N, C-alpha and C positions, 0 to 999 in steps of 0.2 A: 244440473238444475240452476237456473238463474236466480240470484237473490234480487230483492226489490231495488237495491242500489245498482246492480248490474243492468236490470231491465230499464231503469231510469237512464243510465248512461247510454245504453244502446238506442233508446228512443231519442234522446237529445242529439246524439251524434248523427242519427239518420235525418232528424229534422234539420240540423245545421247543413248537412250535405245537400239535401234536397232544395232548401231555400237559399243557401249561400249566405245566410245572415251572420254566421259566426266567423267567416273568413276575414282575416286582417285585424282581428281583435288582439290587443296587446295589454299586458298587465305590468304594474309596477308596485312593489311593496315598499312602504316608507315607515319611518318612526324616528324618534329622537335618538341621539348618539348612544345612549346607554340606559339601562334600568337600574333601580336601586332595590336591594333586597327588602321585601316586605311592602314595597310601594307599587302602585298601579302603573301599567305601561300599555300604550295603544299602538297597534299595527293598523296601517291604512293600506288597503289594496285598491289601487286606482285602475279601472278598466277603461281603456279608450277605444274609439271606433266601435262602440258598444250599442248602437241603435239596433233595435229589434233583437237584442240578446236573449237567447232562450237556452240557458245552460246554468250549471251550478258553479259557484266560486268557493273553493276550499282553501283552508289555511293548513300549512304543514310545518313540522319541526323535525330536524334531523333526529334519527333514532326513535321516532314515534311512527309506527308502521302504518297507521291510518290517519286520515285528516283529523286535526284537532278540533275542527268545527267547520261547518259548511252552510252556505246560503243558496237558495234556489231562485234564480232569476227567470221568471216566465213572462217574457215580454214586459208588461207594465206592472207586474206583481212580483214582489220579493218577500221571501219568508225563510225562516230557519229550517234547514233540512237535516243537517247533522248537528245534534245537540252536543256542545263541548262538555268536557269533564268539569267537575267542580273547580271553581277558581278562575274560569275563563268565560267570556261572554262574546258572542258574535252578533252583529247588527247590520241592517241595510242602511245605507246612507243616501246622500243626495244623488238624484238622477235615477234611482232604482224604481221610482213610481211612474216612470215615463218610458214609453216605447221609443220615442224619438231622441231621447237624451243620448248623446254620443259618449259622454263620460259618466261612469257610474262608480260610486264609492261604497266600499264594504270595510267593516272594521272588526278586529279581534282585540279584546281587552284582556290583559292579564291583571286580574284584580289585586293580587299580591305576589310580586315576583319572587320566584324560588331559584335556587342555584341550578336546578335542572333546566330552567329557561335560558340559561347561558348557552346558546346554541345557534344554529343557522336556520332561518325561517324563509318561507316563500308562500305565495298563493298561486293557484292555478285553476283553469277551467276544468270542471269535472269530466265532461265528455270529450271535449276536444284535446284535453291535456296540455293546452298552451300554458307555459309556466312564466312566472314573473322572474325578475332578478332575485338573487338570494340576499338575505339581510342577516349579517352577523350581529347578534345581540349580546353584548357583555352585561353581566349582572354585577354591579358594584356593591361591596359590603365592607364592614369593619371600619374602625375597631369597635369592639363591644365592651361596654363598661363591665368590669369585674372578671373579664375573661383572661386578662394578663396575669399569669401566675409566675412569680419569681422562683427560680430554682433553689435559692438558698438565701437566708437572711443573717446567717451567723458565720463568723470567721474566727480563726485563732490568731492571736497577736504574732506578727512577724510573717504571716503567710499571705498569699495572694487570693483574690476572689473575683470571679467574673459573674455578673448578674445579667440575665437575659430578659429583655422587655419586648421581645418580638410578638407582634399581634397578627392575627389572621385577617388579611386585608386584600381586597382587589379594587383598584390596582394597589401595589405595595405602598405601605404607609411611610411617612417621614417620622424621624425620632429626634428627641432632644433630652439629654440628661443634664440636670442642674443641681447644684448644691447651694441653697440660698439664691443669691443673684448671680452666681458664677456658672456659666455654661461649661460643661465638662466635655461632652462629645455629642455628635449627631448620629452615632451608631446605635443600634438597638442593644449593643453589648456595653456594659459599664465594667471596665477593668480597674480593679483596685489592687495595688501592689504594696508589699511590705507594710501591712496594716499595723497601726500602732494603737495603743490603748486610748489615746486621746481622740480617736475617731469613733469610739463607742457612743452610740446614740445619734450619729449623723443621719439627717433626713435627706435622702436623695429623691428628686422628682423626675419621673419619666413621662414626657409628653408625647403622645402618639396622634398623628394627624393624617387623615385621608382627605387631601385637598380636592379630590374629584367629586366628593359627595356634597358639601364638605362636612367633616365631622372630626372632633378632637376630644380625646380623653386624657386624664392624668392619673398616674398611679404612684403612690409614695412607697419608697423602700427605706426602712429604718435598719441601720447596720448595728448588729450586736457583736461585740468583740469579746471572746473568751481569752483568759490569760493562759499563756503557755507554761505548763508546770515546770518543764526543764529550765526555761528562762527565769521563772520565779525562783527555782532552787539555786541557780547560779547567782541571781540577784541577792538572795538571802545569804548565801555563803560570802559574797563580796561585802554585803552590808555588815555581817558579823565580823569579818576580818578587819574592816574599817573601824568598827567600834572597839575591838580589842587593841588595835594599834593606837587609837586615840586615848584609851584608858592608860595604856602603858606609857605613852608620852606624857600624859597628864600626871602620872605618878613619878616618872623618871626625872623630868626636868626640874621640878621643885626639889626633889631629893638631892640631885647633883648640885643645885644652887645652895642648898643648906650646908652640904658637906664642904663646898668651896668656901663659903663664908666662914665656917668654923676653922678651916685650915688657915685662912688669912688672919683671923682673929688670934689663933694660937701663935702664929709666926710673929705677929705684932707684940704679943705678950712676951715671947722669948727674947725679942730684941730689947724690950723695955727692961727685963730682968738683968740682961747682960750690962746694960748701961748703968744700972743701980749698983752693981757689984764693982 
């Protein structure tokens, strides 16, 4: 049993064959170089040698089994025949209200580009199946504010730490890590080695840029340094030893000096007594 779409295609194909008005028709699909996630994008299907065109014009996307939208061109009348799903709009353009116009324009608008629209697209005649060129549409996105999550913000004194600032971007983003006015690296990975206590509280800034959109975000990373207990124990033991030595020296040196002075004084007194005798 033929569906309404199949009966229409059969009628249009028979009409084109009998009148020869569809032969020689060519299609070309165009659009800008890329779309941006969440923004609108317009495909234009240009049909040439299209005088007396009596056929449908459909828009297709890879992995979508049926036309995403379709328009019916019946000589000098154009109307929507296949209603697109939500988020898409098809329309008749210039030349579609004239039988004699040799170039006719049809459009499909993506109202808000999604990642699934990153695909290969084309337009074609419904009955004759003449296809246009294919159009590879990339959907650009990223970086998204607040989506960069640092793997860690804390390190132990004397250890190493790698902080990842990688963002989900298409095309891939550029990165820059800075500490104050000093640029550290253009890698998404910040490598900190042999971390010391004086780095505690350092504020590192990761700047992520998608120059193709363009869009830039910045995320701050504040380093927290925990003290190593073993290192603190060793430091405490060393400090105590130093204090003990200092105390001993403080007591020993004056004592030796006093004893020495007493010895010198006694010797002088002995010499004096001998002289008197």
